[in-house]
N, C-alpha and C positions, 0 to 999 in steps of 0.2 A: 776635673770631669764637674765637680759640682756647679762651678761656675761660666758654667758651658753659655756663652753672649752674653754674659754679663759684665765682661771688663770696661774699665773706663779705657776704649782705645785712642781718646781724642783730646782726653784731658778737658770733658767740659764739667767738672764740676759735681758730676752725680755719680760718685762712687763711695761707698757703694748706693745702687740703684735702689730708689725710694721702697720699702715694704710695707705692707699692712702689718696690723697689730699682731693679726692672726686669721686662722680660715675662717669664712661668714658662716652666720649662725641662719638657721628658717624656722621663725614661730611654730611649734607644734611638732616639728622635725628633729630626732636627735642629732647634734650636730657630729660628723664623724671627724677627725683630725686629718685636716687635708682633703676632705671628700664631702662633695656634694651630694642630696639625697636622690637619687634616678631611678626610672624604672625602665630605662632600657634592657633589650635583650641583652645575654651574656655575650661577652667580650670574644670569648670562643667561638660561639656561633657567630658573631659580626664579621669575625676574621675571615669563616670559612665559606661564605658569600662572595660568590665571584666577581671582579671586575673588569670586563672585557675593556679593551681597548675601543672608545666611540670618538665621534665628532667632538667638535667644539659644544660646551654647554650641555652634556647629555649628563643627567644622574648615572653614573656610571653601577653604584652598588644595585647588585641584580637584574642589570641590563640586558634585556634581548634582544637583540636586533630585528628591525621589521625590514623586510624587500623594498628596496629604492622603489619600485613601481606598483601600484596597487593594481592585483589580482584581477584579472578581465572572470567576472561572475557569470555563470549561466544566468538567468531568468528565472525567478520561482515556477512560473507556471510550466516551462519546459523542462526543469529539474524534478520536479514531483511528477509530471509527465514519462519522462523517461524510466524514472524509479518504477513506477509504479508498471507500465509494462514490462520492464524487466524481472518485477516480481510475478506477474502472470506467466512469462514463459518459464522462468524457473519451477512455477507449481505444478505446469503442465507438461513439462517434462517428465518431473518426478511424479506428478500422475501415468502418466505414461508408461515409465518405468514397472511402477510399485503393482497395476494392474495388468502387465504383463502383456500392453498393445506394441510393446518394441520388440516382440519374439513372434516367431508364428516360419509359416514355409519360406519368406525371403530371409530368416536370418537363421542358419544352417545350427545355430548352436542355442536351447533353451537356457533362458537363463543366463545368458552370454556377461550381463555385468556383474554376476557375481561369480566368475571365473577366477580371478586373482585368490580372491577367499578360500575355492574348493580348493586351490593348488597346496594353500597352504597348512589345511587342516590334516589330521591323519585319517587314512579310509573307514578305519571302523567305525569311526563319530558319525558317520551316514546312516550307517543304518538305525533303523527304527528300534530295534531291539538292543542298540548298543547300549550301557552303562552309561556311558557318556552324551547321550543325547542331548540332554540339557547346554553341555558345552558348547555343543555343535549349533542349536540354537542361539546359544549366548553371540558365539562367533557369527553368526547370520546377522544378527543384530547389531552387532559392533560396525560390521563392513555393512551395513544399509545406512549406519549412522556417520561412517567415514564417505558415502558416495553422497549423502544429505549435503553434509559440509562443504565435500567439495562443490556444489551444485550453488549451496547457499554463497560462497566465496568469489566464485565464478562470477555467476548475478548479479552479486551486490556491487561488486565491481563496474560489471556493463550498466549497470544502475546508477553510479557515484551514488550509494547510498552512504559513504561515509560526507559527502558534501553538505546531504540532507541532513546529516547528526549535526556536523559543525556549524551549519545554518540557524538552524531551529530547533537542536536540540531533541529530534524525534531518531527514537533506537530503532531498532531493527525487529521490533515487535511483530511485523508481518509473517517473519520466517515460523514462528510459532504456526501459524495456520497449515503450515505442510505438514503438522506431527501426527494432528488428528487421523488423517491415513492410514498413519503407523500404527496408531494405537487402536485402530477401530479391527486390525489384521491381528492382536496380538492373541495370545490364549484366554479364553473367557475365566481360567481357574486363577485364582490370585494366591501365587505362588511367590516365592523372593526371587526366581528371575524375573517374575512383572514387574514387581515392585524396582528390584535394580535395573532393567530397564527403561521405567520410566524416570527414574533420578538422573540415570547417565543422561535421559535425552534432554533434559531440562538443563543438567550442567553443559552438555554440548553446545546445546544452541546460546549459551551465554558467552562460552571461549567463541564462538562464530562472530560474536558481536564483537568481544575483544581483538580479534583476528581482521576484521573488514575496519574495522575503526582504525588499526594501527596503535597497538599498547603506547607506542612514544608518543601519540599526540593528544592523550588523556587528560593530562595536565593544564593543556590549553582548553581542552573542553570545560572542565571543573572553573576554569578560572572565568570562561563564558558565561555559564551557571552559577558564578557567586560563590561557590564552594571551596575553593581553592582561594588563597591570599595571594594578590599579585608579586609578590615578593618572600615567594617561599625558599625556606635554605635547603640547597641544591646538595649532592652527596658530597662526602671530602673528597680531595684533592689528594693526591700521594704525597703533598709535602704538608704536612699539617702545619700554616702558620703560625698557630698557637703556642705550635713547638718551638717555635723560632730557631728554625733550619739554617738561618744564616749564620748564628752562633755557637751552634754546633759544627758545621763545616769548617770553620774558624779555627775550633779547636778548645771553642770557649765552653767545655761539657757544662761544667759547676753553675756558670753563668745561666747558659740556658736553661736548665733544670730546674733552678731557682725561678724563673721568670715565666718558665711554664707552667711549676706549680701555683704561682701566683695570680696566672689567667684562668686556671679552671678552678682557684677556691674563690675567685671574684676581686683579691684582695688588687690586680692590676685595671684599669679602668684605659678606656679608649685615649682618653689624654696622656695616661702614661706610656703606653704602647707609641704613640706618634712621638712624643717628645726621647723616649730611648731610642727609636729609629734614626730619627735627629742626630742624637749622638753618635749611634754608629756609623752616619753615614761621616759624623766629622772623622772618627777614625778612620775611614778608609780615607780619607784627603791627608790628614797628619797621622800615619802610623805611630809617632812617639807617644798619642793619647793612650795606646794598647791597654798598658798598665792601670793608669788612671781609671780608665774605664770600667774594668774587670774588676777592680778595690771596691769603688763605689757601688756597679752591680752586687758584688757581693754583701756589701755593707749596708744598703738601705735596700735592696731590691728594689720591687715598683715602683716606691719614691725616689730613685738613682737619679740624678742629673737635673735635679728639681729647679725650678723656676723661683726665680731669687724674691718671691715672694713665700713662698714654702705653699702655696697653694696649689690643688690638684684638677680643679673643676671649678665650674660655676657654678653659683648657686642655683639658679634656674634657668633652663635652656627653652625656648621656645621655637625653634627649627630644629628641620631634622638636618643633620651632620654626619658627615664621614669623613674622619680624621686620618684614613689612610690614606684617600683620595685628595686632601685637601678642601673638600667640596661643601658646600651649604645648599639643599633644595630651596628652590624660590619658589615652584608649582610647576606646571604640566603643558606642553603644549595641547590645545586643544584641536579636538576633531575637526576641522574645518578645512575646505576644499583650499582655502589661501596657500597653508600649511603644507610641505611635503609629506607624500604620504608615509617615507620611511622615519619623520619626526614626532608626527601624532603620537599623541598619549603618551610619550615619552615624558623623563623626569626633564626638569632644566635647573641646573646649578651654576652655581658663582664659585671661582677657585681664584687663586693668585695669577695662575697664567692668563687669566681674563681681565681682572681685577689691574692687572700690569698694565695695561693698553687703558684704562681711567673707562670711567662710565659716567654719561650725561641720563639723568632722568628727570621728566620733566611729565607734571601732570598736576592738577586744579586739586588745592586743598580738600580731603578726601578720598581722594583716590585709590589708596593705599602707600603713598611712597616711605613714608617713615614705618608702617606698620609692616609693610609684606616685602619692603626691599632693604632698608635702613638698618633696621633692627635685626633681622637675620646676617644680614654683611657685618655688624660689629660684633654681632655674638661671634660668627666664624672667626673674626679676627684675634676678639680673644681667649677664644680657646687654641687657635694655631699660637698667638701669645704666649700660653701656659704651656704649650707643648717646645719653648723655644725656634718656634720658626717663623715668626711675623714680631710687628710693633704696631700699632694702631694707637691715631689720634681721632677720636670723637671731637666734633665741634656742632654744640647745640643748643638752643634757647634755654633758659632755665627753667627748670620745670617739666620739662618738653618727657621726660620719662622715657627716653630713649633705652636705659639699662638703667639696674639699682647698682645703687654707689658702690656695693661689695663686688662689682663684675670686675671692678677695674684698681689699680693700682693706686691711681691718685684722681684726683677730680680738684680742677682750677674752677672755682667758681667767680668768674670775673666781676667787682661789683659788691661782691657778698662777706659779711663780715668773719662769718664760720670759713672760708675760706683757709685749709692747709696750705696753699702752696701758692706762688706767686707766678705771673708770665713773665718772662723778659724780654723787654722791649726791643732789643739788639740781636735775640737768638744766640747768643752766647759767640758774637762776632768779637775778633779783636783788631780789625782793620776798619778804621773810621770809613774806609771808602765801600765796603762791603757792609758794612753796618747802616752807613746813610743810603744805600742803593735799595737796599729790604724795606727800610722805614720810607722810604719815597715811594715805595710802592703800594705801602699800605696806607699812607694819607692821601696820594693825589692820583692814584693810579687808576679810578674808574673816571678821570678826567681826563687822562693823558691824551684823547683825540682833541683835545680842545685847546692844550699847550700848544704854546710856542715850540716847533720842532716836533709837535705829534705826539710825543713821548715824557718819561718824567726823567728824564738827564738833565733836565735844569733843577728839579728838586733835588736829585739825589748830588747835586753838585756845591748846591746851596745848604742842604745839610751838612754835608762832609766839611766845609769852608768853617762852619762853629764847631760841630762836637770832634772835629781834628784838635784844634787849641784846647780844648776843656779837659779832653783824656789828658794833651801834653802836661796841663797842670796840677790836676785832679786825680789824676791815675785811673778813671774812670767815664764812663761816656753820662753826659747828662741827664736828668732825671726831668720826667714829663712839666714841672712848674718849671725848672731851668732851661729847659730848651725851649719854652712857649715865649720867656722873657728875651731870649737870646733873639728869636726869628721875629719877633715883634720890635727889637731894637731898643730895650730897654737902653739906658745911658747909664744905671749901674752898674748891670749886668753885664752890659759890654764893657764899661770903662774897669771893672775889676778884672775879667778876663784880661783884659789889653796889659793893665798895669802888672800882671804877675809873668806872663811873658817877658815884657819889659826887663821885670826884676830877675829872669833867669839868666838871661844875656846869651844861652849858648845859640849852636848852629842852628839845632832843631828849633830852637823858641823863634829865630828869626826866620825860618821858613813857616812856624805857625801864624806869626803876623803877618804874613805877607797873605796867608788866605783870609785872615780877620781884617785886611784891609781891603781885598776884594771882594768879600763882602758887603763892607761898609760903603762901597761903589754901586754896587749893583742893588742895595735896598734905596738906593736914591732914585731909580729911575721908576718911573710910573707904572712898569707891567711887571714889576719885580714878582718874583715866585712864593718871596718871603712871606709876603703877606697871605697870600694861602692857604702855605703849610702854619702859618700861626691861627688860622682860624680854623683850621683842622686838628691841629694839637689841641685847640683848646679843648674838644668835643672830650678828650680824655683826661684834661685840667679839672675833673668833677670832686666834690669831695665823698662822692662814692669809690672813687678810683684813688682815695690819698693815702691807701697803704698797698698800692699795687703800681709795678710798673718800678719798683726803687734800683739803684745801680750802685748803692753804697753797700752794698755785699749782705745787706740787714734783710731777715726772713728767708725762706724757702722758695727758691726760683726754680723755674721751669723752663730748659731749653729745649726747642723742638730738635737739637742736634743731640739729643737722648734717645733717636729712635733707630740707634746702632745695639742697643738695648731690646730684650724681648716686652717691652713695657704695654700695658694698657692706660691710655688716657683719656678724659672725658674731660672738654673745656665747655663751660656753661658760660654764655654772653646774657647779658642785661638785655633784652632782645624789647621788652615792655617800656622800661624807662628810658633808658640811652639807645635808641635803634640807629643813630649815627654813629654811636663809639662801639657799637656791636658790628657792625659792617665794616669800619676801621682794624677791629681787632681779628675780624675773620679774615680778610686780605694780609692782614701781619702773619696769621697764622699759614697760612696760602703759600706766603711770599718767603716766608722760615722753612717750612716743609720742603719747598723745591730745591732751595738752598743746601737744605743739609742732606738731603737724601741726593743729590747730583755729587756730594762733596764726600761723599764718604767713602773711605776706603774696603770697610768690610760689608759687604751687598752682600751678604750670604740670607740675613732674614729679610723678607717683604713687608717694606715700609707701606703703610695704607694710611690716608687721609681720607676722614668721612665727612664732608657738609651737609648737615642735615636741612641747611637752607644757604644755599649759595646766591640769595640776592644781594646784585650790586657788588660781588666775590670776584669775578672774573675780570684779569685785566688783560691786556697785549700780551707783557712779559709772562703773566701766569699761562699764556695758552701756549707761548712756545716753550715755556718749561717740561708742560705738561707732555708734549710729544717727545721730549728726552727720557723722561722717565721710564721707558719701557726698557731701556739701556741699564737701567739703574737699579730694577727687580723693586719699582714703587710703582705707584698709581692712588687714584683719585677718584673718589665718588662724590659728583654732584648732583644735587638733588635740586629742582627749580618747581615752581608754581607756572611759569610761563618764559619764553625765550626776551619777551619784555626786560626781564629784569636782568639781560645783559645788554652791553652796548651794543648799538645796532650794527657797527663795522664789524662785531667780534662776533655774531653768532653763526655765523656762515664758519670761519675758521675754526670754531668751538667746536663745532659738530665733526669736524675734518681732523679735529685733534686727537679725540676720542675715539677708541677702538669699539666701544658697546654704545649703544643708543638705544633708550627706553621711552616708549610714548605711552603715557598711561592713559585710559578710558576719560573723556571729558575733553580733550584736545582741543584749542583753539583754531578754527580754521587757517589761521595765518602760521600760528606755530607749524602746523600738518604740513603744510607746504614746505617749509624748511626740510622739515624728516623726510618729506619726500623725493625733495632734489636730492637729499644726501642718500639716501639708500638705490636712488636711479631706477633705471628701468629692467625689462627683463622681455624675451621674446616668448611669444603664448601663440597656443593655435586655437583659431576662432573658426565657429563652423555656419555659416548665415543657410538658413533653408528657405527656399521660397517656394510657393504653391499656384501651379497654374491649373485651369479647368482644363479638365479633358473633354474635346470636341469631338464627336464620332457622327460618320455619316451611314453608317452601318445600321439597320433597322433594329437587329437585335441587341446591339451594344446600347444604342439609344434608350431602348425599351429595359433594359438592366439598370442603365444610369439613370432614369427616372422614378424604379424601383427602389433604389438607393437613397432617389432624395427624399422620396416620399418616406422612406422609412427615419433616416439619421437626420433630415431635413437640411442636409448640406449636399455642393453638386460635387459631383466625382473630382477628384483633382489630384495632381502627380506632384512628388515632391523635386525638387532639384538642388543638392545638398554642395556648398562650395568651403572648399577647408584652405585655410591660407593663415600666416605666420605674422603677425603685427608685433610692434615695439610696445608696451606699455607700462606704465609706473606699477611697481611693485605695489606699494600702497601709496594711491594715492591721496590730498589733503582731506577731500569729502569722505573717505574710508576712516582716515585715522581721526577726523571729528566725530563720525555718525556713526561709523558699524562697529566699533570697540565695545563690545558689553561692561559692564559694570563689573569691576571687580577683575578685570582683562589687562593685559598690556601687549603693546607690540616689541619684541626685543630682536636687534641685531647684535651679533658677539663678534669679536677676534681675538685671536692669543698673539702674546707677545712674538712666537714663530709666524706668523702671518696667516694663520689658518682663521678662515670666516666661518662664520654660519648666517645663511640670508635672514629676513625677517622674520621676525616666528609670532604667530599671535597667543599668547600665553597666558593661561588660566591661575590668576595667583591664588587662588583661595585653596586648592587642592597642593 
């Protein structure tokens, strides 16, 4: 169980998985082995917060569902009028009772409203000479308080005082006005009974306020007034998740007790909880692992089933995460009329079920793509990788600062001499045709629409005709310099390869000679694809890349086929000095990732590729592959400054291939038009109001209309309201370009199961 998710399933030359030298340290903060400093709440309290099932994209931690439709609120003027009238009626009724106006000849019994109390007290208390007369007076005041409470509750409900309290924070202080009439009738002598009665009445009115306001609504009231945090910890459920009830139910009492104690003492973090839960799920799938799981928990406690690096947390977190649901919060749905009422003010979060449909984010520089989207997603994937639940590859320009180096298992800095790892040019492929197809996608995939046939198949064939014979002779694929010479038709390189094949003389060599002869015949044509391939490969044949893309087994190469392991990888591209080479490498990584993710036999880990800048990276083959990633438990995040950075024929298909689309503030109108077309239309109800002047022939009505016109300056009119349903765009191109505030974005979501959320205006700053 210690090697959960780390074995080399496909022989990709990554056994063991690369491990950092030790856990990261932060200056000024003492480093704890395997832990990063944190100020997050205790894991036990975090586990007890409810996570109700919710619609896609809702931040589930502490979520409280809202009604689907906005309640119809009584106008404030009408609300206050009704409350005041109810209060006056209650005061009047109490005054009539207290002063005896509801008694007399038409009521056969005096003080009839005291009869229930008189029936309950002993008869000897009623005599003025009785030693218990004080008790009788106290019982009388108690009954008065009960009657007063019933009147207050009844008229409080009639006047809707609870709504007044919830909407405006106005307490039921007018009920105190009912008390002076009672106090004035109290005995003038200061006795213990008088003081006790006064205190009792004050407490009684406080109880009335709580009863009318319904104690269950007080948390909502306090949140409105800002005195209660929005995510207060609820009461503990019946089965405390901090006690690991699943393990206890399975008979692993000792292991559950060990983990529960680590949870209470703080030795077990949220990453540890997610990682051990992941291992326990593996035990359910493969019961033969139960003994190993029990032993590693007994031996290592909260460090059981650890990540290959030995790290148990990230050095720094900049976003809010919930590893129990694998969510990362990226913002809050704005309280805007364009958003459904049930989604307003709710948190917005991303998780593997959403990223599995891939996400396209478009926005100009400075709109917040990297800081408010890419960085939280990369951070979340790194945490999930530490929990043995995901593998992440982040591609960014060198110096971007997407995440610190200590947050990754390895960093491939292409073109930098300090890089500790190299990138496999052929993605760990052994088949020449497969390697040629992926490399052709990287070299000329952005120009496929302009090539003969409209795709890169001819380029893949040309590459296969060269790297196949080369592999047959040398046992490995050609490096960049050798491949450039072969594509350029250098006589020495081609002649040496031909001579080696002829010297071999076997059947395989004869087949490779036919491939080489076919390449020689095609190179004589004027439209030979080899010329373009040689020009493109020349961007990688620069002195800065001399120590990269080696194929002779030297150096520490990283292959995208390692996404079968819970790796955290960052690839830095030399965007500043070698822009075209960076785009080729980005396309190479995307093509290799698609190939590796789709060919995995073990798809239990979620594989995520993050492209911080996908300019000129999207190709026709990659768009088709992205659609297939949903069933492979993998996804890609594309970040673009504009859709103009995608070939025009692929803009529509790209928007259709991804399940999640995000348009940031400052979007160009032509880009907004593409998003508006992808999001479609909806039926909305419109109200057309028509005013027409009222013309009357009656003298009195004419006089009233004339007086109204003199007072208001407007003629008397009548309104005609027409209600109809029309089909309108959810978000128009103009709205996306001009109505999205800074720091906001419009986001639509789709899960791998087909559930979807409509476009929502999201505040990314909260």
